[in-house]
C-alpha positions, 0 to 999 in steps of 0.5 A: 400192409404198410403204415405211415408215421411221423418222420423221426430223427432216428430214421435219418440214416435210413432215409439217407440210404433210400434217398442215395439209392432212389436219387443217385445225384444225392451221393454227390453229398457225403452222408454227414452233409445229407444228415444236417440237410435232414435235420436242419430242414425237417427238424430246425426250420423256422416254421417247425410245427409237431402237428405238421411233420415230415412222413415216412411209410413203414412196411410190415416187416419194419423196413422204411419204404418211402418218405415225403418231406413235409415243411410247415409254412405261415401264409395269409388268406383274406387277411387271416393267418393260415397253416400251410404244409408244403410236400416235397422230395417224395420217394418210394419204392416202386413195388409198394403203395407208399406214394399213395398212402403217403399222399393220403396222410399228407393231405389229411393233416391239420393244416389249411392248405396242402400244396406241392410245386415240384410234382411229377405226372405220377404224383399229380395222378395221385393227388388228383385221385385224392380230390386235389387240384392241379394249378395249371397257370402255375405249372407253366415254366418259362426259359430264356436261352441266353446262348441259343447255340450253346442251348441247342447244343445242350440238348443235342449232346444228350444223343449218344450218337451226336454227342461226340460231334457236338462236344468237340465243336463247342468253340464254334457254338461259343463263337456264334453265340458271341456274334449273334449278341452283337447283332443289332435288334437281335432277340439274343442281344443282352445289353446292360441297362442303367439301373443300380443293383445291390445285394438284397438283404433280409431287412430290405426284403422284410421292409419292401415285399408287402408293397408288391404282394399286398393286392393278392388275397393269398400271400406268404407271411415272412419273418425276419427268422424265416427269411434269415433261414431261407437266405442262408440255407439257399446260400449253403446249397452249391449243387444248383449254382450260387445263390443271388439275391440282387435288389434293383433301384431306378435314377431317382433311387426308388426300389423297383424290385428284385430277383433271387436266382441260382447262377450256374455259369455254363449251364442253366440258372433256376430262377427262385423268385422275381418281385417287382410291378407292371411299370418296372418288371421289363427293367428287372427282367432285363437286368436279370437276363444280363447278369446271368449272360454276363456271368457265363450261364447258357439259360435261365429258367423259372416258374411263370408268374401268370400276370407277367405272361406279356412281358416274358413273351416280349423278351422272347422266352419259351414257355413249358407247361408241365415241367413240374406240377403245382398241386394244392388241396384244401378243405376250405374251397375258397382257398383253392379257388383263390390259387386256381383263379390266380389271386395268389402270390406263390413263388418258388421261395414258397415252394420246394427248394431242392434242399434234399 
């Protein structure tokens, strides 16, 4: 029978081996790069808390058979500061009870709120058995095909029998996408709108975020240290594209919002955060879509902010439930219910950012 304990720096080499074995794509990073990531994210993050720590599962023979990244965060609930623990990158040998025991220890921690937003079905089942909740509204993802023929081809090429045919016909699909974008009133036509854009600074983020999230009962608490660390870490991570942080202004020079995303030309670009209001969200989306399209992206994907479902639908986005589940647990039912009712600002910037 194994047990769960805090993740220590001495465990990093063993956890890297486990990570490389269970997540082969991690092998694209050198061991030194992985070591730096584990050290920086688990031990040098700006919210570091001795009581809220990443966890490992250890077998009776001393072998580490599981890992769960646990990152402390700060949020404000109904005007009061609370401690939050974000679980991410669960990995465990299938032949063990590591997953269940890791989640049990995680959810029993001293934090006011436990959450994870990239859970697969297996993790969701374990979570619900521990009396956790699934946030269905925040588990819906939107997708915007920017080059619809290339978008469709990317899925058809996954079929082994069709892959050679579609790969050789790539120039045809590229041409068709170009033609489709020139058709007036086409839902796939991307046009540049007349608003100014500039790189969003950390100071601008901090000075303006509150006006967009102040009406939510639960919201993240940012500091200069935390935003600096997030922007730097996202900027250093190149596996998922190039980090974009863009601030938008109207003709009067007033800020109307911003977007953060990982730009991946010729592939899927993942949106991390969109900040705006009901009056400007349409313009922000149009600028984001055009920026990604003009930079060569095939599609955009992000987690849906329920208050803007109509605006995403009007822009011909596809909706996908359960791509990854958001799961929450709190001994304070008011906190959980606030999230379940949609009265919380929770973007992907507050969740699992795929650092490991």
